[in-house]
N, C-alpha and C positions, 0 to 999 in steps of 0.2 A: 100477266103475273098474278097467280093465285095467292091468297093469304091464308093464315092458319085457321081463322074462323070459317072460311069457305070450305076448307077440307073437312072440318068438323061436320058442317051441314051436308056435305056430299056423301058422308058415310051412311048408307042405309041402315036402319035398325035391323035387328036380328033377322038373318036370312033363313033360319031354320034348316040349314044344311041342304038346300035345294040346288043341286049341281045342274039341273036342267034349266034353271033360270038364266036369262041372259046376263052376260057380264055387265055390271053397272058402269055404263060408258061415262056418266057424269063424274063418278068417282075417279076413274082412270084419267080423264081430261084435267080434273083438279089436281090429282097427284102429280101428273106430268107438268102442270103449270106452276107447281110449287118449287120448282128447281131454283128459280132466281131468289126466292125467299130463303131457301136453305143455304145458297152460296152466300147471300148477304149475311146470314147468321154466322156462318163459319168464318167468313172474313173478319166480321166484328169481333169474333173470339180469337182472332189471329191464329186460325187454323188453316192448314194447307187444303185447298179446294180440289187439287189435281186428282185425288182418288174418286171424286164425284164427276170428273169430266172425261175420264178414260177408264180402261180396264173393265173388270166384271160389272161394276155399278153402271157404267155407260151402256154395256151390252144389255143389261137388265132393262133399262129404260127403253132401249130399241125394241125389245119384246113387248113391253107394255104398250108402246105406240102402235105396234102391229095388232095387238089384241083389241084396241078400241075401234078398229075398222067396223063401220056399221054393217057391212054386208058379209062379214066374216062368219062362218059357221061356228056353232057353239064349240064343237070339238077342236076347231082350229084356235079359237080363242083360249080354251083350256090349255092347249099345247103351248101357246106363247106365254100364258101365265105360269105354267109349270117351268119353262125355260127361264123366265124372269126370276122366279123364286129360287132356282138353282143358282143364278148368277149373283143374286143378292146374298145368298148363303156363302158363296165363295168370297165375295167382297167383305162380308163380316168376319170371315176367317183371317183375312189379311189385316184387319183393322185393330188398332190399339187405343186410338183416341176415343174417349167415351162420348163426346159430343157426336162424332161421326157414327159410332156404334149405335147411338140412340136413333139416329135418322134412318140408318140401314134397317134397324129392327122394326121401325114404323113401317117401311116398305114391305118387309116380310110379313108383318101382321096383316097389312091390307091385302096382300096377295092371297094369304090363307083365307081372309074374309070373303074375298070374291070367289074363292073355290067352295065356299060354304062350310069350311072347317072352322067353326066358331071357337071351339076350345083352343085350338092352336093359335088362332088369331088373338084371343084374349091374352094368352101367355106371352106372345111376341110383343103386344102393346104394353103389357105390364113390365116387360124387360126394357122396352124403349123409354117408358116413364121413369123407371128406376135409374137407368143410365144417364138420362138428362139431369136428374137431381144430383147424381154423383158428380157430374161435370160442374154444376153449380157450386157443390161443396169444394171441389178442387180449386175453382177460381177464388172462392172466398178464403180458403186457407192460404193460397199463394199470396193474396193481397194483405192478409192479416199478419203473416209471419215473415214478410219480406224483410231482409236485413240489408243494411247499407243503403246508399243513395243511388249507386249506379248498377249494382249487382255484378260488378266487375271485381274479380278476385284480387287484382293488383291495385286498381284505383281506389277502391273503398277503404283499404287499410291506410292508404296515404291520406285520404280525406279525414278519417277518424283521428289520425295522428295530428294533423293540422288543426282540426276542430278542438282537440283536447288542449293543446298549447295555446291556441288563440283565446279559448275560454279562460284558461288559467291565467294568462297574462293580463287580461282585461277584466277579470273577475265577473261580476254580474252582468255587465254590458255584453261581453263575449258570449256568456251563456244564453242570454235572451236573444242575441242575434242568430245563433245556431239553432235555438228552438224554433224561431220563426221560419228559417230555411227548411228545417225538418218537417215543420208543420206543412209547408207548401208542397213539398215532395210527397208527403203522406196523403194529403188531399188529392193530388193529382193521380196517384196510384189508386186510391180508393174510389174516386170518381169514374176512373176508367173501368174498374171492376164492377161498380154499380151499373154502369151502362151495359156491360156485357151480361150481367146477372138479369137485368130487366128484359133484355132481348131473349135470353134463354128461358126466362120465366114465362114469356108468351108461349113458347114451344111446350113447356111443361104443362101449362093450363090447357092447351089444345089437346095434348096427349091424354090428360085426365078426362076431358070431355068426350073424346073418342072412345075411351074405355067404358064410359057410362053409356054411350049409344050402343056399344057392343053387348050390353047386358050385365056389366059388372055392378055389383052392389055398391051403393054410395059409401057404405062403411069400409069397403075395400080400396077405395080410391082416395088417397090422401090429397089434401088441398094445402097448397103452399103459398106463402106471402113474403114479400120482401119489406124490411123496414131499415131505416138508417138514421143516425143521429150526427149532429154537428157540434163543434166546439164553440168557444166564444168568439173565434174569428170566422165562424160560418164555414169552416173547413170539415169535410166529411171525416169523421173520426171513428165511426162504428157502422157496420153493416150486419144485419141479422137475417137469417132464413128462418122462417116460422112455419112449422108444420101444425096445422090445426087439427086437433082430435075431437074437441067438442066446443060448445059455446064458452066453456069455462075451463078449458085445458088445452095446452099446446106444448110443443117441444121446440126450443130455440137453439140455433147453432150460430155462433159468431166467428167461426174460423179457427177457434182455439178450443172451445169446450162446448158441451151439449147440456142443456138444463131442461128439465121438465117443470112446467109452471102451471099451477092451478090457482084459481081465484074465485071469490065470491063477492057479495056487496060489502063485506066487512074487511077481508084480508086477502093477501096473496102469499103464496109460498113457492119457493124454488128449491130444487134439489138436482145435483149433478146426476147424469144418467149416461148409460152406454147404449141406449135405444137409438135406432136409426132414425135420422131426420127425414 
């Protein structure tokens, strides 16, 4: 089972468009070996993994496996890479989930890279990177704006009704009791989201590193960090995705709003922004 950092190291630096060069077998083997890590990631995100085990995505992996054969002629390898690329393109056309879109775009980018088409490869990796960040944003939005305890359209109103009259009947004691209950539910929801974001963050970091190995300028590859805060009960109350712009400037997204923050040794300023995180 390959890991994300192993895939980064397996990507050969700029190939110079040399179609006559042998297909980088190490890259193929690492990409194929990454399947379990990708499935674990998707399961952790509570995403359906069947599209990665059947259909055009599975067919594409079969072609990649054939292309890594050591004794295969370069022309045969290119035919398998071309077929894999077409299958990945078909799989992407059927996909609506951003996390799966990101992983398929990664495969497409690496297929183009092994073809020696560096510009296309960089464009697909940029798309993979962007889609993974969008998936992170969606997770944080969902966790930060969740309404109700159970997200059941019938049960939640009943619980809210019960909570209101319990709190009203017992005054402060009822309010404090339900505040603790809500805090536990919020903590559980936010901790689950934090775990998902951290797993997806590893993928985002790897995609950024691959883009750099493909020759993207450091200024073109955004860096992302996750931060979180806890309340006085040590419950996770806040998660933030931070996009680093420079040593003294960043964009923060907390699931509800986006802020651009600048700071120096004396002061810090924040402004609401519509810029992409």
